[in-house]
VMD Tcl script that builds the backbone (N, CA, C; Angstrom):
set m [mol new atoms 333]
animate dup $m
set s [atomselect $m all]
$s set {name element resname resid chain x y z} {
  {N N MET 1 A 115.424 121.813 91.606}
  {CA C MET 1 A 114.650 120.368 91.566}
  {C C MET 1 A 114.039 120.016 93.103}
  {N N GLY 2 A 114.791 120.702 94.190}
  {CA C GLY 2 A 114.231 120.519 95.548}
  {C C GLY 2 A 112.915 121.139 95.744}
  {N N LEU 3 A 112.506 122.483 95.375}
  {CA C LEU 3 A 111.606 123.000 95.447}
  {C C LEU 3 A 110.446 122.317 94.910}
  {N N LYS 4 A 110.618 121.766 93.503}
  {CA C LYS 4 A 109.788 121.025 92.824}
  {C C LYS 4 A 109.262 119.956 93.567}
  {N N LEU 5 A 110.092 119.412 93.997}
  {CA C LEU 5 A 109.637 117.941 94.863}
  {C C LEU 5 A 108.696 118.290 96.128}
  {N N LEU 6 A 109.181 119.212 96.599}
  {CA C LEU 6 A 108.576 119.983 97.977}
  {C C LEU 6 A 107.047 120.407 97.453}
  {N N CYS 7 A 106.979 120.919 96.390}
  {CA C CYS 7 A 105.627 121.453 95.763}
  {C C CYS 7 A 105.068 120.149 95.403}
  {N N GLU 8 A 105.424 119.113 94.845}
  {CA C GLU 8 A 104.609 117.915 94.784}
  {C C GLU 8 A 104.231 117.367 96.167}
  {N N GLY 9 A 105.070 117.321 97.108}
  {CA C GLY 9 A 104.711 117.088 98.521}
  {C C GLY 9 A 103.474 117.813 99.108}
  {N N LEU 10 A 103.343 119.226 98.825}
  {CA C LEU 10 A 102.171 119.861 99.125}
  {C C LEU 10 A 100.988 119.634 98.500}
  {N N LYS 11 A 101.010 118.989 97.449}
  {CA C LYS 11 A 99.860 118.869 96.612}
  {C C LYS 11 A 99.080 117.533 97.119}
  {N N GLN 12 A 99.852 116.632 98.091}
  {CA C GLN 12 A 99.316 115.518 98.466}
  {C C GLN 12 A 98.190 115.688 99.580}
  {N N PRO 13 A 97.159 115.050 99.261}
  {CA C PRO 13 A 95.846 115.383 100.406}
  {C C PRO 13 A 96.315 114.932 101.649}
  {N N ASP 14 A 97.092 114.289 102.080}
  {CA C ASP 14 A 97.587 114.136 103.396}
  {C C ASP 14 A 98.789 115.020 104.020}
  {N N CYS 15 A 98.986 115.926 103.373}
  {CA C CYS 15 A 100.073 116.958 103.633}
  {C C CYS 15 A 99.059 118.241 104.621}
  {N N HIS 16 A 99.509 118.255 105.725}
  {CA C HIS 16 A 98.941 119.154 106.583}
  {C C HIS 16 A 99.896 120.136 107.244}
  {N N LEU 17 A 101.001 120.354 106.473}
  {CA C LEU 17 A 101.840 121.471 106.840}
  {C C LEU 17 A 101.213 122.846 106.851}
  {N N LYS 18 A 101.476 123.679 107.723}
  {CA C LYS 18 A 101.019 124.865 108.054}
  {C C LYS 18 A 101.656 126.041 107.665}
  {N N ASP 19 A 103.011 125.721 108.016}
  {CA C ASP 19 A 103.953 126.987 107.903}
  {C C ASP 19 A 105.182 126.318 107.390}
  {N N LEU 20 A 105.484 127.280 106.430}
  {CA C LEU 20 A 106.880 126.950 105.608}
  {C C LEU 20 A 107.608 128.112 105.273}
  {N N ALA 21 A 108.965 128.040 105.857}
  {CA C ALA 21 A 109.849 128.963 105.717}
  {C C ALA 21 A 111.259 128.671 105.022}
  {N N LEU 22 A 111.126 129.239 103.883}
  {CA C LEU 22 A 112.289 128.816 102.966}
  {C C LEU 22 A 113.226 130.303 102.746}
  {N N TRP 23 A 113.666 130.409 103.942}
  {CA C TRP 23 A 114.695 131.502 103.913}
  {C C TRP 23 A 116.046 131.001 103.209}
  {N N THR 24 A 116.514 132.009 102.500}
  {CA C THR 24 A 118.018 131.971 102.027}
  {C C THR 24 A 117.979 130.579 101.215}
  {N N CYS 25 A 117.189 130.213 100.372}
  {CA C CYS 25 A 117.239 128.924 99.795}
  {C C CYS 25 A 117.769 129.274 98.245}
  {N N HIS 26 A 118.148 130.413 98.033}
  {CA C HIS 26 A 118.542 130.808 96.681}
  {C C HIS 26 A 117.276 130.323 95.552}
  {N N LEU 27 A 116.285 130.746 95.952}
  {CA C LEU 27 A 115.106 130.586 94.940}
  {C C LEU 27 A 114.925 131.781 94.230}
  {N N SER 28 A 114.504 131.620 92.794}
  {CA C SER 28 A 114.352 132.510 92.060}
  {C C SER 28 A 112.924 132.670 91.587}
  {N N GLY 29 A 112.405 133.407 90.504}
  {CA C GLY 29 A 111.213 133.652 90.199}
  {C C GLY 29 A 110.542 132.460 89.591}
  {N N ALA 30 A 111.559 131.687 89.043}
  {CA C ALA 30 A 110.973 130.406 88.130}
  {C C ALA 30 A 110.358 129.421 88.923}
  {N N CYS 31 A 110.548 129.327 90.211}
  {CA C CYS 31 A 109.816 128.170 91.346}
  {C C CYS 31 A 108.758 128.781 91.579}
  {N N CYS 32 A 108.228 130.088 91.332}
  {CA C CYS 32 A 106.888 130.426 91.717}
  {C C CYS 32 A 105.691 130.001 91.138}
  {N N GLN 33 A 105.782 129.514 89.805}
  {CA C GLN 33 A 104.685 128.773 89.249}
  {C C GLN 33 A 104.382 127.409 90.005}
  {N N ASP 34 A 105.317 126.613 90.107}
  {CA C ASP 34 A 105.202 125.383 91.126}
  {C C ASP 34 A 104.813 125.548 92.159}
  {N N LEU 35 A 105.273 126.597 92.853}
  {CA C LEU 35 A 104.508 126.778 94.077}
  {C C LEU 35 A 103.216 127.156 93.915}
  {N N CYS 36 A 102.561 127.929 93.132}
  {CA C CYS 36 A 101.322 128.507 93.053}
  {C C CYS 36 A 100.547 127.210 92.799}
  {N N ASN 37 A 100.934 126.367 91.785}
  {CA C ASN 37 A 100.171 125.266 91.467}
  {C C ASN 37 A 100.020 124.286 92.812}
  {N N ALA 38 A 100.947 124.305 93.685}
  {CA C ALA 38 A 100.887 123.525 94.988}
  {C C ALA 38 A 99.622 124.049 96.033}
  {N N LEU 39 A 99.779 125.392 95.801}
  {CA C LEU 39 A 98.978 126.248 96.663}
  {C C LEU 39 A 97.408 125.877 96.353}
  {N N TYR 40 A 97.110 125.818 95.169}
  {CA C TYR 40 A 95.822 125.563 94.588}
  {C C TYR 40 A 95.056 124.401 95.149}
  {N N THR 41 A 95.764 123.221 95.653}
  {CA C THR 41 A 95.265 122.204 95.914}
  {C C THR 41 A 95.549 121.992 97.552}
  {N N ASN 42 A 96.671 122.721 98.144}
  {CA C ASN 42 A 97.005 122.563 99.465}
  {C C ASN 42 A 96.014 123.285 100.130}
  {N N GLU 43 A 94.965 122.670 101.094}
  {CA C GLU 43 A 94.188 123.388 101.895}
  {C C GLU 43 A 94.653 123.896 103.458}
  {N N HIS 44 A 95.942 123.495 103.736}
  {CA C HIS 44 A 96.463 123.435 105.000}
  {C C HIS 44 A 97.323 124.787 105.353}
  {N N LEU 45 A 98.198 125.002 104.301}
  {CA C LEU 45 A 99.438 125.917 104.221}
  {C C LEU 45 A 98.771 127.282 104.592}
  {N N ARG 46 A 99.290 127.897 105.684}
  {CA C ARG 46 A 98.754 129.277 105.887}
  {C C ARG 46 A 99.685 130.325 105.707}
  {N N ASP 47 A 100.924 130.077 106.415}
  {CA C ASP 47 A 102.209 130.969 106.275}
  {C C ASP 47 A 103.158 130.395 105.377}
  {N N LEU 48 A 103.677 131.324 104.601}
  {CA C LEU 48 A 104.860 131.070 103.630}
  {C C LEU 48 A 105.953 132.356 103.799}
  {N N ASP 49 A 107.176 131.836 104.229}
  {CA C ASP 49 A 108.204 133.116 104.262}
  {C C ASP 49 A 109.132 132.706 103.017}
  {N N PHE 50 A 109.288 133.769 102.254}
  {CA C PHE 50 A 110.239 133.703 101.229}
  {C C PHE 50 A 111.514 134.445 101.456}
  {N N SER 51 A 111.596 134.993 102.657}
  {CA C SER 51 A 112.725 135.902 102.872}
  {C C SER 51 A 114.378 135.497 102.333}
  {N N ASP 52 A 114.878 136.663 102.148}
  {CA C ASP 52 A 116.356 136.459 101.463}
  {C C ASP 52 A 116.256 135.533 100.396}
  {N N ASN 53 A 115.318 135.738 99.351}
  {CA C ASN 53 A 115.518 135.040 97.980}
  {C C ASN 53 A 115.150 135.873 97.100}
  {N N ALA 54 A 115.634 135.674 95.877}
  {CA C ALA 54 A 115.260 136.721 94.710}
  {C C ALA 54 A 114.513 136.490 93.879}
  {N N LEU 55 A 113.106 136.559 94.274}
  {CA C LEU 55 A 112.090 136.295 93.504}
  {C C LEU 55 A 111.971 137.042 92.148}
  {N N GLY 56 A 112.230 138.147 92.448}
  {CA C GLY 56 A 112.240 139.239 91.305}
  {C C GLY 56 A 110.573 139.706 90.945}
  {N N ASP 57 A 110.758 140.579 89.990}
  {CA C ASP 57 A 109.428 141.259 89.712}
  {C C ASP 57 A 108.431 140.081 88.914}
  {N N GLU 58 A 109.179 139.239 88.097}
  {CA C GLU 58 A 108.259 138.255 87.461}
  {C C GLU 58 A 107.681 137.305 88.406}
  {N N GLY 59 A 108.438 136.892 89.240}
  {CA C GLY 59 A 108.067 135.879 90.224}
  {C C GLY 59 A 107.028 136.569 91.252}
  {N N MET 60 A 107.238 137.565 91.447}
  {CA C MET 60 A 106.042 138.278 92.241}
  {C C MET 60 A 104.833 138.469 91.614}
  {N N ARG 61 A 104.849 138.806 90.090}
  {CA C ARG 61 A 103.730 138.691 89.358}
  {C C ARG 61 A 103.020 137.345 89.557}
  {N N VAL 62 A 103.767 136.402 89.124}
  {CA C VAL 62 A 103.073 135.031 89.235}
  {C C VAL 62 A 102.561 134.623 90.460}
  {N N LEU 63 A 103.336 134.893 91.523}
  {CA C LEU 63 A 103.035 134.489 92.702}
  {C C LEU 63 A 101.599 135.355 93.256}
  {N N CYS 64 A 101.703 136.646 93.147}
  {CA C CYS 64 A 100.391 137.444 93.407}
  {C C CYS 64 A 99.181 136.889 92.534}
  {N N GLU 65 A 99.382 136.510 91.292}
  {CA C GLU 65 A 98.184 136.185 90.450}
  {C C GLU 65 A 97.792 134.756 91.251}
  {N N GLY 66 A 98.481 133.994 91.553}
  {CA C GLY 66 A 98.325 132.591 92.150}
  {C C GLY 66 A 97.356 132.825 93.479}
  {N N LEU 67 A 98.053 133.784 94.147}
  {CA C LEU 67 A 97.454 133.684 95.669}
  {C C LEU 67 A 96.049 134.468 95.436}
  {N N LYS 68 A 95.685 135.290 94.468}
  {CA C LYS 68 A 94.565 135.570 94.407}
  {C C LYS 68 A 93.227 134.595 94.199}
  {N N CYS 69 A 93.662 133.369 93.690}
  {CA C CYS 69 A 92.796 132.386 93.450}
  {C C CYS 69 A 92.115 132.018 94.604}
  {N N PRO 70 A 90.763 131.994 94.663}
  {CA C PRO 70 A 89.933 131.599 95.827}
  {C C PRO 70 A 90.167 130.295 96.298}
  {N N CYS 71 A 90.948 129.580 95.852}
  {CA C CYS 71 A 91.264 128.130 96.387}
  {C C CYS 71 A 92.261 128.025 97.179}
  {N N CYS 72 A 93.323 129.175 96.971}
  {CA C CYS 72 A 94.539 129.348 97.730}
  {C C CYS 72 A 94.078 129.743 99.093}
  {N N LYS 73 A 94.591 129.094 100.205}
  {CA C LYS 73 A 94.219 129.278 101.477}
  {C C LYS 73 A 95.431 130.329 102.442}
  {N N LEU 74 A 96.308 130.497 101.699}
  {CA C LEU 74 A 97.522 131.258 102.435}
  {C C LEU 74 A 97.085 132.449 103.134}
  {N N GLN 75 A 97.607 132.587 104.201}
  {CA C GLN 75 A 96.950 133.818 104.715}
  {C C GLN 75 A 98.186 134.756 105.081}
  {N N THR 76 A 99.480 134.328 105.185}
  {CA C THR 76 A 100.698 135.245 105.497}
  {C C THR 76 A 101.738 134.982 104.541}
  {N N LEU 77 A 102.191 136.119 104.080}
  {CA C LEU 77 A 103.405 135.879 102.860}
  {C C LEU 77 A 104.429 136.928 103.229}
  {N N CYS 78 A 105.483 136.425 103.451}
  {CA C CYS 78 A 106.792 137.409 103.795}
  {C C CYS 78 A 107.670 137.301 102.819}
  {N N LEU 79 A 108.400 138.488 102.396}
  {CA C LEU 79 A 109.392 138.692 101.238}
  {C C LEU 79 A 110.288 139.601 101.809}
  {N N ASP 80 A 111.535 139.714 101.136}
  {CA C ASP 80 A 112.214 141.088 101.252}
  {C C ASP 80 A 111.867 141.908 100.010}
  {N N THR 81 A 111.932 143.253 100.315}
  {CA C THR 81 A 111.824 144.153 99.519}
  {C C THR 81 A 112.798 144.770 98.517}
  {N N ASP 82 A 113.926 144.503 99.031}
  {CA C ASP 82 A 115.191 145.050 98.238}
  {C C ASP 82 A 115.207 144.739 96.740}
  {N N PRO 83 A 114.722 143.207 96.389}
  {CA C PRO 83 A 115.037 143.210 94.882}
  {C C PRO 83 A 113.589 143.809 94.119}
  {N N LEU 84 A 112.812 144.208 94.702}
  {CA C LEU 84 A 111.515 144.471 94.158}
  {C C LEU 84 A 111.334 145.800 93.454}
  {N N ARG 85 A 110.576 146.116 92.366}
  {CA C ARG 85 A 110.536 147.447 91.931}
  {C C ARG 85 A 109.070 147.899 92.224}
  {N N GLU 86 A 108.918 149.064 91.761}
  {CA C GLU 86 A 107.502 149.596 92.514}
  {C C GLU 86 A 106.436 148.771 91.807}
  {N N ASP 87 A 106.444 148.241 90.709}
  {CA C ASP 87 A 105.208 147.447 90.187}
  {C C ASP 87 A 104.999 146.323 90.804}
  {N N ALA 88 A 105.826 145.620 91.634}
  {CA C ALA 88 A 105.862 144.611 92.445}
  {C C ALA 88 A 104.942 144.857 93.629}
  {N N PHE 89 A 105.277 146.369 94.316}
  {CA C PHE 89 A 104.563 146.695 95.267}
  {C C PHE 89 A 103.244 146.783 94.844}
  {N N ARG 90 A 102.631 147.465 93.962}
  {CA C ARG 90 A 101.291 147.491 93.381}
  {C C ARG 90 A 100.716 146.070 93.333}
  {N N LYS 91 A 101.167 145.245 92.807}
  {CA C LYS 91 A 100.776 143.772 92.705}
  {C C LYS 91 A 100.606 143.359 94.019}
  {N N MET 92 A 101.118 143.649 94.878}
  {CA C MET 92 A 101.116 143.206 96.430}
  {C C MET 92 A 99.930 143.969 96.864}
  {N N GLU 93 A 99.695 145.141 96.696}
  {CA C GLU 93 A 98.487 145.794 97.154}
  {C C GLU 93 A 97.040 145.462 96.539}
  {N N VAL 94 A 97.105 145.163 95.012}
  {CA C VAL 94 A 96.084 144.525 94.613}
  {C C VAL 94 A 95.533 143.273 95.047}
  {N N LEU 95 A 96.587 142.712 95.475}
  {CA C LEU 95 A 96.573 141.209 95.987}
  {C C LEU 95 A 95.687 141.450 97.297}
  {N N LYS 96 A 96.059 142.366 98.216}
  {CA C LYS 96 A 95.667 142.674 99.558}
  {C C LYS 96 A 94.165 143.290 99.402}
  {N N MET 97 A 93.757 144.017 98.237}
  {CA C MET 97 A 92.639 144.323 98.050}
  {C C MET 97 A 91.603 143.176 97.590}
  {N N SER 98 A 92.157 142.402 96.743}
  {CA C SER 98 A 91.157 141.244 96.264}
  {C C SER 98 A 91.066 140.181 97.356}
  {N N LYS 99 A 92.003 140.037 98.174}
  {CA C LYS 99 A 91.963 139.075 99.324}
  {C C LYS 99 A 92.397 139.405 100.579}
  {N N PRO 100 A 91.382 140.455 101.130}
  {CA C PRO 100 A 91.556 141.172 102.245}
  {C C PRO 100 A 92.091 140.237 103.702}
  {N N GLY 101 A 91.840 138.866 103.465}
  {CA C GLY 101 A 92.308 137.998 104.601}
  {C C GLY 101 A 93.976 138.099 104.779}
  {N N ILE 102 A 94.577 138.408 103.735}
  {CA C ILE 102 A 95.946 137.926 103.519}
  {C C ILE 102 A 96.849 139.096 104.097}
  {N N THR 103 A 97.945 138.794 104.673}
  {CA C THR 103 A 98.923 139.770 105.246}
  {C C THR 103 A 100.074 139.474 104.649}
  {N N CYS 104 A 100.651 140.328 104.121}
  {CA C CYS 104 A 101.931 140.445 103.412}
  {C C CYS 104 A 102.821 141.233 104.024}
  {N N CYS 105 A 103.956 140.483 104.569}
  {CA C CYS 105 A 105.132 141.020 105.294}
  {C C CYS 105 A 106.350 141.462 104.581}
  {N N LEU 106 A 106.451 142.696 104.156}
  {CA C LEU 106 A 107.648 143.027 103.610}
  {C C LEU 106 A 108.772 143.369 104.280}
  {N N ARG 107 A 109.846 142.793 104.161}
  {CA C ARG 107 A 111.204 143.073 104.949}
  {C C ARG 107 A 112.449 143.570 104.156}
  {N N GLU 108 A 112.986 144.611 104.803}
  {CA C GLU 108 A 114.000 145.123 104.376}
  {C C GLU 108 A 115.197 144.147 104.516}
  {N N CYS 109 A 116.292 144.161 103.711}
  {CA C CYS 109 A 117.303 143.137 104.048}
  {C C CYS 109 A 118.289 144.127 104.485}
  {N N LEU 110 A 119.106 143.200 105.556}
  {CA C LEU 110 A 119.951 144.145 106.363}
  {C C LEU 110 A 121.334 143.780 105.873}
  {N N ILE 111 A 121.570 143.116 104.698}
  {CA C ILE 111 A 122.864 142.891 104.293}
  {C C ILE 111 A 123.639 143.909 103.532}
}
mol reanalyze $m
mol bondsrecalc $m
mol representation Tube
mol addrep $m
């Protein structure tokens, strides 16, 4: 519920947030569509850090598809690599090819 409210705030025209770090927020792939919807309308958010969350392969699929949209201005996406399968890494590579300006930071969990 909290992320849904945050996403509603990100959609507001007067939201000028540029960096958003959501470390260890127990987020799952289910939140990715709400976030993508917010990124379609937010012109200011540039950096998003999802480190230490279990978005899973389905969440990554949704996120990568949403980030390919030309209206999304995000420049940096940070994630943990541990819960992802090879297919998710391929989706990230396709994203980087379709949107060359985006940087994907993949981190290994140290836990």
